BABA-839648 format. One record per residue: x, y, z of N, C-alpha, C, O in turn. Coordinates in steps of 0.2 Angstrom, whole numbers, plus 5000, padded with zeros to 4 digits. Layout:
XYZXYZXYZXYZ
...
***
This chain:
500449945000500050005000500450065000500950075004
500350114996500750174995500650215001500150215005
501150265002501150305007500550355006500250375011
500450375000499850424999499150395001498750425005
499050325000498450295002498450285010497950305013
499050275013499050275020498850335024498550345029
499150395021499050455023498250475022497950505027
497950455017497250465016496850435021496350455023
497050365022496650325027496750355034496250365037
497350385035497450415042497050475043496750485048
496950515037496550575037495850565038495550595042
495650515035494850495035494750465042494250485045
495150425045495050405052495050465057494650465062
495550505056495650565060494950605060494750635065
494750615054494150655053493550625056493150655060
493450555055492950515059492950525066492450535069
493550515069493650525076493450595079493150595084
493650645075493450715076492750725076492450755081
492450695071491650705071491350665076490850695080
491650605078491350565084491450605090490950605094
491950635091492150675097491650735098491350745103
491550775092491150835092490350805093490050845096
490250755090489550725090489350705097488850725100
489850675101489750655108489750725112489350725117
490150765110490050835114489450865113489150895118
489150865107488550895106487950865109487550895112
487950795109487450765113487550775121487050785124
488150775123488250785130487950855132487650865137
488150905128487950975129487250985129486951015133
486950955124486150965123485850925129485350955131
486050865130485750835136485850865143485350875146
486350895144486450935150486050995150485751015155
485951035144485451085144484751065145484351095149
484551015142483850985143483750965150483250965153
484250935153484250915160484150975165483750975169
484451035163484351095167483651115167483351135172
483451115161482751135160482251095164481751115167
482351025163481850975166481950985174481350985177
482550995177482551005184482251065186481851065191
482451125183482151185185481351185184481051225188
481151155179480451155178480051115184479551145187
480351065186480051025192480151065198479651065203
480651105199480751145205480251205205479951215210
480151235200479651285199478951255201478451285204
478851195198478151165198477951145205477451145207
478551125209478351085215478551135221478451115227
478751195220478951235225478351245231478551245237
477751255229477251265234477151195238477051205244
477251145235477151085239477751055243477651025248
478351075241478951055246479151115251479651105254
478751165252478851205257478151205261477651235259
478151175267477451165270477051225272476451225272
477451275273477051345275476651365269476251405270
476851345263476451365257475751335257475351355253
475651285261475051245261474651255267474151225268
474851305271474551315277473951365276474051415273
473251345277472751385275472651445279472251495277
473051455284473051515288473651565286473651615290
473951545281474551585280474451655278474851695278
473851675275473751735273473351785278473251845277
473151745284472751785289472051795287471851775282
471751825292470951835291470851915290471051955295
470651935284470552005283470052035288469552015290
470252095290469852145294469452185290469452185283
469152245293468852285289469252325284469752355286
469152335278469552375273469552445275469152475278
470152475273470252545275470552585269470552645270
470852555264471152585259470652595253470452545250
470552655250470152665244470552645238471152655238
470252625233470652605227470152605221469552625221
470552595215470152595209470352525205470952505206
469852505201470052445197469952465189469452485187
470552465186470552485179470352425175470652365176
469952425170469652375165469752395158469252415155
470252385155470352395148469852355144469852295145
469452385139468952345136468952365128468952425127
468952315124468852325117468552275113468752215113
467952285110467552235107467352175112467552115110
467052195117466952145123466252135124466052135130
465852145119465052145120464852075123464352075127
465152025122464951955125465051955133464751915136
465551995135465651985142465652045146465652045153
465652105143465752165147465152175152465352205158
464552165150463952175155464052135161463952165167
464152075160464252025166464852045170464752045177
465352065167465952085171465852145175466052145181
465652195172465552255176465052255181465052285187
464452215180463952205185464252165191464152185197
464752115190465052085196465552125199465652125205
465952165195466452205198466152265202466452285207
465552285201465252335204464952315211464652355215
464952245212464652225218465052185223464952135226
465752205223466252175227466152195234465852255236
466452155239466352175246466852215249467352195252
466852275247467352325249466952395249466652415244
467052435254466652505254466952555250466552605248
467552555248467852615245468252595239468852595239
467952585233468252575227467852595221467252595222
468152615215467752625209468052585204468652565204
467652565199467752525193467852575187467352615186
468352565183468452615178468552575171469152555170
468052565168468152535161468452585156468252645156
468852565152469252605148469052585141469152535138
468652635137468352625131468552675126468552735127
468652645120468752685114468052695110467852645107
467752745112467052755110466952755102466552715100
467352795098467252785091467352715088467052695083
467852685090468052615088467552565090467552515087
467252575096466952515099466252545102466252545109
465752565098465152595101464752535105464352555110
464852475103464452425107464652415114464252415118
465352405115465552395122465452465126465252465132
465552525122465452585125464652595128464552615134
464152575124463552575126463352535133463052555137
463652475133463652425139463952465145463652455150
464552495144464852525150464452585152464452585158
464252625148463852685150463152665154462952695158
462852605151462252585154462452555161462052565166
463052525162463252505169463352555173463152555179
463652615171463852675175463152705177463152735182
462652705173462052735175461752695181461452725185
461852625181461552585186461952595192461652585198
462552605192463052605197463452675197464052675196
463052725198463452795197463952805202464452845201
463952775208464452785213465052735213465452745216
464952695208465452635208465752635201466352605201
465452655196465752645189465852715186465452755186
466452725184466652785180467052765173467552735173
466752785168466952765161467552815159467452875159
468152785158468652825155468752815148468752765145
468852875144468952865137469652845135470152875138
469752805130470352785127470552845123470152875119
471152865122471352925118471252915111471552875108
470752955109470552945102471052965097471052945091
471553005099472053025094472552975093472952975088
472552915097473052865096472752815090472252795091
473152795086473052745081473152675083473052625080
473552675089473752605091473252585097473052625101
473052525096472552495102472952445105473052395103
473152455112473352405116473252425123473052485125
473352375128473152385135473552435138473252475142
474252445138474552495142474352565140474352605144
474252575134474052645132473352665135473352725138
472952615136472252625139472452635147472052685150
472852595150472952605157473252675159473052705163
473752695154474052765156473552815155473552865159
473152815150472652865149472152865155471952925157
471952805157471552805163471852835169471452875173
472452825170472852865176472752935175472652975180
472852965170472853035168472153055170472053115173
471653015167470953035168470753035175470353085177
470952995179470852995187471153055190470853085194
471753075188472053135191471653195189471553235194
471453195183471053255181470353265184470153315186
470053205186469453195189469453205197468953215200
470053205199470153215207469953155211469853165217
470053095208469853035212470453025217471053025215
470253005223470752985228470752915229470252875229
471352885229471452815229472152795232472552835231
472152745235472852715238473152655234473652645234
472652625230472952565226472552565219472052595219
472852535215472552525208472652445206473152415206
472052425204471952355202471852345195471552395192
472052295192471952285185471552225184471652165186
471052235180470552175178470552175170470552225167
470452115167470352105160469552105159469152095164
469352115153468652125152468252055154467652065155
468552005154468151935155468251915162467951865164
468651955167468751925173468251925178467751965178
468251865182467751855187468051855194468351815196
468051915197468351925203467851895208467251905208
468151865214467751845219467551905223467851955224
466951895226466651955230467051975235467052035237
467451935239467851955244468651965243469051975247
468751965236469451975234469752045237470352045239
469452095236469752165238469852165245470252205247
469452135249469552135257470252105258470652125262
470352045255471052015256471652055253472152065257
471552095247472052135245472152195250472752205251
471652225252471752285256472052255263472552295265
471952205265472252175271472952155270473352175274
473152125265473852105263474252165262474852165264
474052225259474352285258474652305265475152325266
474152305270474252335277474652285281475152305285
474552225280474852175285475652155282476052145287
475752165276476452145274476852205272477452195271
476552265270476952315268477152315261477552355258
476852265257477052255250476752315246476252345247
477152325241477052375236476552355230476152385227
476552285229476152255224475852185227476252155231
475252175226474952115228474652075222474252105218
474952025220474751985214474351925217474551885220
473751925214473251865216473151815211473351825205
472851765212472851705208472351715202471851745203
472551685196472051685190472051615188472551585188
471451595186471351525184470951515178470351535178
471251485173470751465167470351405170470551365174
469751395167469251355170469151295165469051235167
469051305159468751265154469251215151469451225145
469451165155470051115152469751075147470151045143
469051065146468851015141468251045137467851005134
468251105137467651135133467951195129468351235131
467651195123467751245118467251305118466651285117
467351365121466851415121466551435115465951455115
466851415109466551435103466051375100465751395095
466151315103465751265100464951275100464651255096
464751305105464051325106463751375101463151375100
464251405097464051455093464151435085464051475081
464251365084464251345078463651355074463051345077
463651375068463051385064462651315063462951265063
461951325062461551265060461751235054462051265049
461651165053461751135047461851055048461651035054
462051025043462050945044462550925050463050955050
462350875054462750855059462950905064463550905066
462550955065462751005070462950985077463451005080
462550935079462750905086463450875086463850875091
463550835081464250805080464750855080465250845083
464650905076465150955075465250995081465851015083
464751005085464851035092465250995096465651025100
465150925096465450885101466250885099466650885103
466350875092467050875090467350935092467950935094
467050995091467351065092467451065099468051095101
467051045103467151055111467651015114468051035118
467750945111468150905115468850885111469250865115
468850895105469550875102470050925103470650915101
469850985106470351035108470651025115471051065118
470350975119470550965126471250955127471550965132
471650925121472350915122472750975124473250965128
472551035121472951095123472651135128472951165132
471951125129471651165134471851135141471951175146
471851075142472051045148472751075150472851085156
473251065145473951095147473951165148474251185153
473551205145473451275146473151295153473451335157
472651255155472351265162472851255167472951285172
473251195166473751175171474351225172474651235177
474551255166475051305166474851365171475251385175
474251385171474051435176474051415183474251445187
473751355183473751315190474351315194474451325200
474951295190475551295193475951365193476251375198
475751405188476151465188475951515194476351535198
475351525196475051565201475151545208475251585212
475151475209475151455216475851425218475951415223
476251415213476951385214477451435212477951455215
477551435205478151475202478151545204478751565206
477651585204477651655206477851665213478251715215
477651615217477951615224478651615225478951655229
478951565221479651565221480051625219480551645221
479751655213480051715210479951775214480351815214
479451775218479351835223479851825229480051885231
479951765231480451765236481151785234481551815238
481351775228481951795225481951865222482451895221
481351895222481251965220481451975212481752025210
481251925208481251925201480651905198480551845197
480151945197479451925195479151955190479052015190
478951925184478551955179477851945181477551895182
477452005182476851995185476351975180476451975174
475751955183475151935179474851995176474952045179
474551985170474252045167473552075170473352125169
473252035175472652055179472652025186473051985188
472152045190472152025197472752045200472952015205
473152095198473752125201473552195204473252235200
473752215210473652275213474252315215474652285218
474252375214474852415215474652475220474152505219
475152485225475052545229475152605224475652605220
474752655226474852715222475552745222475852775217
475852745228476552765229477052735225477552765223
476952665224477352635219477352655212477852665209
476752665210476552695203476852765202477152775197
476852805207477152875207477852865206478152905203
478152825210478852815210479152785203479652805201
478752745200478852715194478852765188479352775184
478352815189478352865184478952915185479152945180
479052925191479652975192480252945190480752985187
480352885190481052855187481052845180481552855177
480452825177480452805170479952845165479952835159
479652895168479252945164478552915162478152955159
478352855164477752825163477552775167478052745171
476952755167476752695172476852625168477252585170
476552625163476552565159476852575152476752625149
477352535149477652545143477252535137477052475136
476952585134476552575128476852535122476452515118
477452525122477752495116477952415118478152385114
477752395124477852325126477252285126476752305128
477252225123476652185122476552145128475952125129
477052145133476852115140477052175145477552165148
476652225145476752275150476752245157477152275162
476452195159476452165165477152135167477352145173
477452105162478052075163478552135165478952125169
478552185161479052235161478952275168479452285171
478352285170478252325176478452285182478652305187
478452215182478652165187479452175187479652175193
479752175182480452175182480752245184481252245188
480352295183480552355185480452365193480852395196
479952335195479852325202480352295206480552305211
480652235203481152195205481752245206482152235211
481952285200482452325200482452375206482952395209
481852405207481752455212481752425219481752465224
481752355220481752325226481052325230481052325236
480552335226479852335229479652265230479652225226
479352255237479152185238478452175235478052215235
478452115233477852085230477552025234477851985236
476852035236476551985239476151945235475651965231
476251875234475851835230475351795234475551755238
474751805232474151775236473851725232473551745226
473751665234473351615230472951575235473151535238
472351595235471751565239471251535234471051575230
471251465234470751435229470151475228469851485223
469851485234469151515234469151585231468651615228
469751625231469751695228470051705221470051755219
470251645218470551655212470051685207469451675207
470351725202469951755197469951705191470351675189
469251695189469151645184469151675177468851725176
469451635172469451655165469351595161469351535163
469351605154469251555150469951545145470251595144
470051485142470551475138470351515131469851525130
470851525127470751555120470251515117470151455118
469851545112469351505108469551455104469251405102
470251455101470451415096471251405097471551435101
471451345094472151335094472551395091473151415094
472251425086472551485083472651545088473051575088
472051545092472051605097472551595102472851645104
472651535104473251515109473851535106474351565109
474051515100474651525097474751605096475351625098
474251635094474351715093474551745100474951795101
474151715105474251745112474951735114475251775117
475251675113475851655115476451695111476951715114
476251705105476751745101476851815104477351845105
476251845106476251915109476651905116477051955117
476551865120476851855126477551845125477951885128
477751805121478451785120478851845117479451865119
478551885112478851935109478951995115479452025115
478451995119478552045125479052035129479452075131
479151965131479751945135480451965131480951985135
480451945125481051965121481252045121481752065122
480652085121480752155121481052175128481452215128
480752145133480952165140481752145141482152175144
481852085138482552055139483052105135483552125137
482852125129483252165125483352235128483852265127
482852265131482952325134483452325140483852375141
483552275143484152265148484052295155484552295158
483452315157483352335164483552285169483752305174
483452225167483652165172484352165174484552145179
484752195170485452205172485652245178486152245181
485152285180485152335186484952295192484952325197
484752235192484552195198485152195202485752195200
485052185209485552195214486152135214486652155215
485852075213486352025214486451985207486051985203
486951945207487151905201486651855200486351835195
486451815206485951765205485251795203484851755199
485051855205484451885202484451895194484051885191
485051915192485151925185485151865181484851855176
485451815184485351745181484651725180484451695175
484351725186483651705186483151745181482751725178
483351815180482951855176483051835168482651825164
483751815167483851785160483451725159483151715154
483451685164483051615164482351635163481951595159
482051675167481351695167481151715160480651695157
481551765158481351805151481451755145481151765140
481851705146481951655140481751595142481851545137
481351575147481151515149480751475143480951415142
480251505140479851475136480251455129480151405126
480751495128481251475122481651415124481751375120
481851415130482251365132481851295132482051245130
481251305135480751255135480651225128480551165127
480551275123480351255116480951215113480851165110
481551245115482151215112482251145114482351095110
482151135121482151065124481651015121481750955120
481051045119480551005116480750975109480550925108
481051025106481151005099481850955098481850915094
482350975103482950935102482950875106483350835105
482450865111482550805115482450745111482850695113
482050735107481950665103482650655099482850605098
482850715096483450705092484050685096484450645094
484150715102484650705106484650635109485150595109
484050605110484050535113484150495107484450435108
483950505101484050465095484750455094485050405092
485150515094485850515092486250475098486750445096
486050485104486350455109486350375108486850345110
485850345105485850275105486050255098486250195097
485950295093486150275086486950285085487250255081
487150345088487850355088488250325093487950305098
488850305092489250265096489550315102490150335102
489050335106489250375111489550335117489350275118
489950365122490050335128489450325132488950355131
489450265136488850245140488650305144488050315145
489150345147488950395152488450445148488050475151
488650465142488350515138487650485136487150525136
487650425134486950395132486450395138485850405137
486750375144486350385150486150455152485550465154
486550505151486350575152485850595148485350635150
485850565142485250585137484550565139484050585137
484550505143483950475145483650515151483050515152
484050545155483850575161483350635160482750635163
483450685155482850735154482250705152481650725154
482250645148481650615146481250585152480650585153
481650555157481350525163481050575167480550565170
481350635168481150695172480450725168480050745172
480450725162479950745158479350705159478750725160
479450635159478950585161478650595168478050595169
479150605172478950625179478450685180477950685183
478650735176478250795176477550785173477150815175
477550745168476850725165476450685170475850705171
476750645174476350605179476150655184475550655187
476550705186476350755191475750795188475250815192
475750815181475250855178474550815179474050845180
474650745178474050705178473750715185473150715186
474150705190473950715197473650785198473150795202
473950835196473750905197473050915193472650955196
472950885187472250895184471750865188471150895189
471850805191471350775196471250825202470650835204
471850855205471750895210471350965208470950985212
471450985202471151045200470351035199469951075202
470250975197469450955196469150955203468650985204
469550925208469250925215469150995218468651005222
469651035217469751105220469151145217468851185221
469051145211468551185208467851155206467451185202
467751095208467151055207466951035200466451045198
467551025196467451005189467550925189468050905191
467150895185467250825184467850815178467750845173
468350775180468850765175468750685173468750645177
468650685166468550615163469150585161469650615160
469050525159469650485157469950515150470550515149
469450545146469650575140470050635141470550655137
469950665147470350725148471050715150471550745148
471150655154471750635156472150615150472750625149
471850575145472150555139472350605135472850605132
471950665134472050715130472650755133473150775129
472750755140473350785143473950745141474450775140
473950685142474550645141474750645134475350655132
474250635129474550625122474650695119474950705114
474350745122474450815120475050855122475150905120
475350825127475950855131476450875126476650935126
476750835122477250845117477050895112477350945110
476450885108476250925103476150995106476251045103
475951005113475851075116476551105116476551165115
477051075117477751105117477951125110478351175110
477751085105477851105098477551165097477851215093
476951175099476551235098476951295101477051355098
477251285107477651335110478251355106478451415106
478551305103479151315099478951355093479351405092
478451335090478251375084478051455086478251495083
477751465092477651525094478251565096478351625094
478751535098479451565100479751585094480051645093
479751545088480051565082479751625079480051665076
479051615079478651675076478751735080478851795077
478751735087478851795091479551825089479651885089
480051785089480751805087480751845080481151895080
480451815075480451845069480051905069480351955066
479551915072479151975073479552035076479652085074
479952015081480352055085480952085080481052145080
481252045077481752055072481552105067481952145064
480952095064480752135059480352205061480152245057
480252205068479952265071479252275071478952325071
478852215070478152215070477952205077478152165081
477552255079477352265086476652275087476352295093
476152255083475452265083475152215088475452155089
474652235091474352195097473752155094473352175090
473852085095473352035093472852025099473151995103
472252045098471752035104471551965104471451925099
471451935111471151875112470451885113470151925117
470051835109469351845109469051805115469351755117
468551835118468251815124467551795123467151835120
467251735126466551715125466251705131465551705131
466551705137466251705143466051635146465551635150
466351585143466151515145466251505152465851465155
466751535155466851525163466351565167466351545173
465851605164465351635168464751585169464251605173
464751535165464051495165463951465171463351455173
464451435175464251395181464451435187464651405192
464451495187464651535193464051575196464051605201
***
């Protein structure tokens, strides 16, 4: 054999060994990353249950007589299906000193405006309609909230706290008493209360299908074939508000929820003094940004999750609606990350957690996409045994997380008096991975929108299905 051939063989062997080395390194790195995501997901998911004090029913105390006047801001746009019921319920909460402020763009939305003004006539001492700025061509929530704050100042309204409600929110009648008490008992600048999606096995749009052949069959299919993502969506809220937010509040790195969140007026005044506005009108997740700014300013946040007091909401009407909602949320998180306010957090661990929080869904989406490939490569490629075993650990933890989700769905049903059927469990199990794929697609779409500068607000449609059994 000639020297040239020997050299060629040696080069090929060297390249093969190098590829094998890099492939094993890639598998090891990917598996380690997915293991990190799996472990931290379980920690966030189980925080409430592995700290006994989080399960003490007396942990929030017994509210006394309310003392602090407040306002509830309710941005509304094309909410004819839910506006009347929401305002009626908000006007009858068990607190002596508060007003409800629906924010309406009158020329753009005369239907919702008529409902709001009719409610204001029935409750003149409780409801005050605030106009959305007509000169603005942009329709989004933070613009409405900022306009309402200016409107309240011009009207001379006195208040110590500001609460945020969405147009479909069902507040518990005693919620404000708890909020008032927690402000005074804890000294918190922000009180974040629980929000819960309710319809894990029902499509709110199914009842409105047009008449025609096989209408009952079409209604059944529409109602139940979407349970695979509705169950996962419901459990996200269930875990987020009673477990994950508690852990993030302890560390003081917390993206707030978009509603059922209450701010002391002095915090909002301090926010405007530092940043020139209350809510960032250019941010698609103004709740996330204001939470990060509160963390930067060192403002304490009290997270309250009492099952009886949670605000009830409904899942998006369709899978497309869920996808668009997640695109908006993820793009907002990218925006907050890109602005870099999180870099002003006091400690290194807080900054690390902020990066994780703002990028979590992207990390989660990455792990969902690459987990099967990493596992396949680990067994098809001649990897060291240790690397092959490492690749199986994230899968095992993901299966454990799924088992816990099944348990939590049963617990959710018992807590809120809803029957969980076998088909709901099966939908959750078989829909778990497709749901992660949906999040992956949303992340890619959100990143693309952010990079091309598209920042329009895609509204989530509300049907009021969660109001039917209350």
